N, C-alpha and C positions, 0 to 999 in steps of 0.2 A: 789259255787259262791265266787268270790274274795271279801273280805270285803272292804267297802269304807275306804278311809284314813281319819283319824280324822282331824278336821280343824287345829289344831296346826301343824301336820305333813305337810299338804298341804302348810300351810304358810311358813314353814322352807324350803320346796323344792323350792318354788317360790323365796324366799330370796337368796338361794344358787345359782340359776340359774341366778338371777339378778346380783349377785356379780361375777359370772364366766364371764357374758357378759361384765361387767364393766372391769374385769381383762383383758379380751381379747382385749377390746377397748384401755386400756392403753398400752398393749404390742405392739399392732399394731401401736399406736401413737409413742411409743418409738422407734420401729424399723424404722418407717417412718422418725422420727427425726434423728436417727443415719445415715439412708441412704442419707437423704438430707444434713446432716453435711458432710458426706464423699464426696458426689458429689460436693458440693461447695468447700470443701477444695481441692479436686482433680483438679477442675476447676481452682481455684486460683493458685495452685502450677504450673499447666502446662501453664497457660496463662500468669502469672505475675512474677513467679520465674524462670521457664524454658524458658519463652519468646517465647512460641508457639503460635503465633498469629492466626494460622490457625484453631487452635482447637475450636470446638463449644460445648456449654453447653449441648445441646441436645445429642451429641455424647457421652459425659461423663455421662449423666443421664441415657441414655439407654444402658449403658455398651457396646457400639459399639467399641470394642477393635481395630478392623481393621481400622476404621476411625481415631481413636486416634493415632495409630501407623503411618498412613500415614501422619497425621498433624505433628507429631514429626519428621518424616523423611524430610518433606518440610523444617522445620526450621533448621534441621541438615545440609541439603544439602546447604542452603543459607549460613549458618554460615562457612561451609567448603570452599565455593567459596570466602567468605570474608577473611578468614585465609589465603588461597592460595594467593590472590591478595596482602595481606600484607607481604607475604614470611614467615608466621608462619606455616612452613610445618609440624611440629609434630602436632600442634592443628588441622590443616586441615586433616591430616591422621586420627586421632581420630574421627573427625566429620564425614568424609566419611564412616569410618567403622561402626559407630553407625547408620548413616542413612541408609545404606544398610541392617543392621540387622533388622531395624524397617519396612522397606519397600523394599523388594528384588525385587518387580516388578516395581519399579520406573525406567523406561528405560532412560529417560533423565538424571536423576541423576547417574545412573550407567555408562552412556557414559561419564559424566562429571568426575566421579571418575576415570575411565580408563584413561582419558586424563591427570588428575593430577598425577597418578602414572607413567605414561609414561614420563611426563614432568620433574619429580624429579628423574628420572633415575632408575625407578623400573618397566622395561617391563614385568617381570614375573608376578608381581602383577596386571598389567593392563590386561595381557592375561587371568589370573585367574578370574578377575572381569567380563570380557566380556564372557569367557566361561561359567561361572556360570548363567550369565543372558540369554544366548543362550539356555542353558538347560531348563530354565524356560519358554522361549518364542521362540521356535525354528523357528517360521515363521515370526518373526519381521524383516523387511528389514533393519532396522537401525542397529540391533545387528549383523545380518548376514555380512553386508559390514564391519563394523568396526573390528569384530572378525577375520575374514579371511584376511582382509588387513593386520592386525597387526601380525598374525601368519606368513603370507608369507614374510612380510618385515623383520621379525627376522629369516628367513630361516628355519622356522620349518614346512617345507613342509609335512614331515611324520606325524607330529602331526595334521596338518590341514586335511589331508586325514583320519586319525583315527576318528577325530571329525565328519567329514562329514558322514562317514559310520556308526558311532555310534548313532547320533542323527537322522538320516534319513535311517533306516535300510530297509525300503520298497522301497527306490529308491528316486532319486531327482526329485520329482513331486510337483504339487501344484503351487500356485501363484508365488512362487520365484524359480521355477525350473531352468529358464534360468541363473539366478544369481549363483545358487548353482552349476550348470553344469560347468559354466565359471570357478569358483574357483577350481573345481575338475580338469579341464583340465590344468590350470596353475600350480597348485601344482604337478600334475603328470608330466608335462613338466620339472619342476625344480628338482624333485626328481628322475624320472625315465628315463628322456629323451624324445626326440621327437617322437619316433615310438609308445610308449604306449599312448602319448598324441594324436597323429594322430589317433589312433584307437578309443579313446574316441570321437573325432570329428565325426567319421563315426557313432558311435552310437547316437549322438545328432545332427541330421541334422538341427533341427530348430534353433540351436544356431548361425547359419550363419546369420539369420535374426535379431539377437539381437545386436543393435549397440554398447552396451557397451562391447561386447565380440570381436569386431573387432580387437583391438590391440593385444589381446591374441591369436586369431587364426592366425594373421599375424606373431607372434613370432613363433608359431608352424611351419608355412610354412618356415619361415627363417631358423630355425634350422633343418628342414627336407630338406635343400638344394633346396628348391623352392624359391630362392631369388627374382627374378622378380616379381613372384606373390605376395610375401610378401610386397615388396616395392609398388606395384601397389595398393594393398589393404590399406596399411597404409597411402599412399598419398591421396587416396580418402577420407579416414576418417578425416584427419587433415583439409580437406576443410570445414568441418562442424563446427558448433559452440561449440560442446561439447568436442573437443579435449583439452587435457592438454598439458602444456609445455613439460613434460616429454615425450609424444609421438612425439612431434616435434623434440626433441633431439634424440629419438631412430631412426626416419626417416632419419634424417641428417647423423647419424652414419652409417646406412646401405647404404646410397647413397655414402658416402665416401668409404666405403669398397668395393663397386662395381665401384670405380673410376668415380663416377658421381659427381664430385665436383662442377660443376656449378649448378646442381640440388640441392645439399646440401646448397649452398649459397641461392638459391631461397626459400628453406624451411625455413632457418633461417630469411630471410626478411619476409616471411609470418607470422612466430612467432612474430616478431618485431611489425608487423601491428596489430596482434591479442592481443599482450600483450605490449602496447606502452610504459607503465611506469615500465615495469619489468626488473631489472637487469639481471636475468638469460638469458632472451631472447637476450640481447645485448651481453652477454657473448657467447652465441651460434653463434651469427653473427660473432663476433671477431674470434672465433674458426674456423669456416668454411672458412672465408676469408684468415686466416693464412694457413689452409691446402691447399688452392688453389694456394698460392703463391710458387714460385720456391724453397725458402729456408725452407719453413714450418713454417715461423714465421710471426706474424702480422706486417703490414707496419706500420712505426712510425706514419704516418698521422692517420691511423685507431686507433691506441692506444692513440694518444694524443686527438682525438675526444672522445674516450671513457672516458678517464679520465677527460675531460672537462665537460662532460655530467653527470658523476656519481662519480666524485672524492670527493664530499662532503658527500657521504654516508659512514658510518663506516664500512659496510659490503663489500664495493667494493674492498679494498685491499685483504680481505680474499678470496672472490670468484676468483679474477683475479689470485692470487698467486695459488690457487688451480688448476686452468686451466693450468697455466704455468708449474706447476709440473707435471701434467698428460701428457702434450704434449711435455715436454722436452725443453721448452723455457728457457734456462739457463740464457741468459742475462736479461730477464724480471724477471725471479724469483730472480736473484741476486740484481737487483735494488730495487725490492719491499722489499727484506730482509734488505738491507742497509737503505732504507727509514724507515722501521719500527723500526730499531735500533736508528735512530735519533729522531723519533716522539714518541717513547715508545709505539708503536702499540703492536699488538698481536704477539710478537716476536717468541715464540715457533713455532706457526703455520706457520709463514712466513718461518722460518728456515727449518721446515719439508717440506714445499713446494719447497724450493730451493734444499734440498737434493733428493727429488722426481725427480726434473728436471735433477740433475746430474746423478742419477741412470738410468733414461729413456735414457740417452745418454751414458749409460755404463761407466760413470766416477766414479766408485765405490771408488776408493782410495781417491778421493776428497770428497765423501759423508761420508765415515766413520769417519774421524775426526771431521766433522761438526755435526754428530749424537752425537759424545762424548761430544762436547761443549754444546749441547742443553741438554744432561743429566746432565752436571755439573751445568747448570743454573737453570734448572726446578725442579729437585728433583723427588720424588715419590708421592707428596701430590696430584697432579691431576692424578687420576687413568685413565681416558680416554686418556689424553696425554701419560701417561707412557705406555699403551698398544700400541698406535700408533707408539711411539718411538721404543720399544722392537721389534715390527714386522720389522721395517725397518733395525734395528741393526743386526737381524737375517739374513735378505737378503744380507745386506752389507758384513758381516763376511763371508757368503757362497760364495759370488762373489769373495772375495780376497783369498779364500782357508783357512780361520782360522776356523777349525773344533771345536777347544776349545772355540772360541768366539762364534760360533753358539750355542753350548750347554749352555754356560753361559747365553747368552741373552735369549734363549728360556726358561731356568729355571726361570729367572726373569720375563719373560713375563707370565708364568703360575702363578707365585706368584701374579702379577698385576691382572690377570683375576679372580683369587680366585675362590669361590664356584659358578662359572657360567658354567655348562656343555655345553650349547648351544654354548657360545663364545668360549669355549675350543675346541669344535668340528669344529667350523667354521675355527679356526686358524689352526688346524691339516690339514684339507682339503686344505687350502690355501697353506701351505708348501708342502704338498703331491704333489699338482698340479705343484709346482715349482721344485720338485725333491730334496727338502732339507731334507733327511732322518734323520739326526741327530736331527733336531728340531722336527720332527714328533715323534721321539722316546722319547724325553725329555718331550713332551706334552701328551704322552699316559700313562694313569694310570697303575701302577704297581700292580700285584696281591699281596695281603698280604701274607707274608711268615708265615708258621705255627710256633707257639712258642712251643718249647719243654718244658714240665714241669717235673721237676725232681720228682721221686718217693720218698715218705717219708716212710721209712721202720723203 
């Protein structure tokens, strides 16, 4: 039998237990105090120092890191937009990057970041932001449309196809199947030509009932030499309310190519009625009317009416000059160039348009010195202008038989493009299509030569 504890030993044990309970209570209260202090300090830091108005005290108290990160991201996205609006581009870049780190699943914020990067001339960053978002949410229709629209606009057709087949390895099915199939057909058409695209259409018969795919299907028919069918399909499409101005422009161009110039004018008139305040629609009407005239130039009355209606808009001269350059309206382009010289308008662009008009009419010997004048006045500070200028100088030099000039301008074009392989490849393909082999050679990277290292004996 175990002997009973003495009264003194029992009292000591009771006192020790009481002190241990008291010590545990004090430790708990201390930890609770520290926890409460840290929660309050964290909340004050986030709410009043970081200005994260969306953060809630309960999220901080419950250590809800996801909610806290989302609240920080909302504040960062808002700050980025404010910085962007105030033209503080570096601060906006930092804010967008921070916001995407805190909440990579914020799709509206990701779309805004991509729009920002695209607006400041960083299309590769915009593509990366959208591609990362689509990897996280491959069935989000907003990301699908924005990502593939941007890839195809940048002529990255192969990359678009690779992304499609990577993200959807089991096939283009699900709620967005028609949209994904539409982008696959368009990318295939651009990258591989009409025959593979037509084979895809045969695999996706339901795509014919998808209204958004109609312009793309019409393009496949057009490039497959089924031109009447293509025109009929697109003409029926533009009768609806969802047609874009670009689709009106494509239809008018097809009708002109088939010598249906009156139909092209009617298409332009329909575009003007659909977009009554749009300058591009009136540009289209002016263009189709000029194509129908015997000399291929706009009637003075039509031009006067256009300038009377839209002459107060700053973009009018720009768009009209672009049209005059592409259509070879030398007189109109020269007048606009001279007008820009007097009014101090966007003279380099007007001069480029004038040179385009001259080259469209094969008046290269007049265009070459004009391009040299633009170079002397503009310099190389404006990269976009430098690229456009060098491209035209290469074409002009090739047309007058100046092979040395072709190579020199092509080298300077490569320097202006810099480290942008997509733009470099686009220029190579452009010159290859024109048959300017010297320019293609200058823009093709050369393999690094092996360096011989002397033996140390």
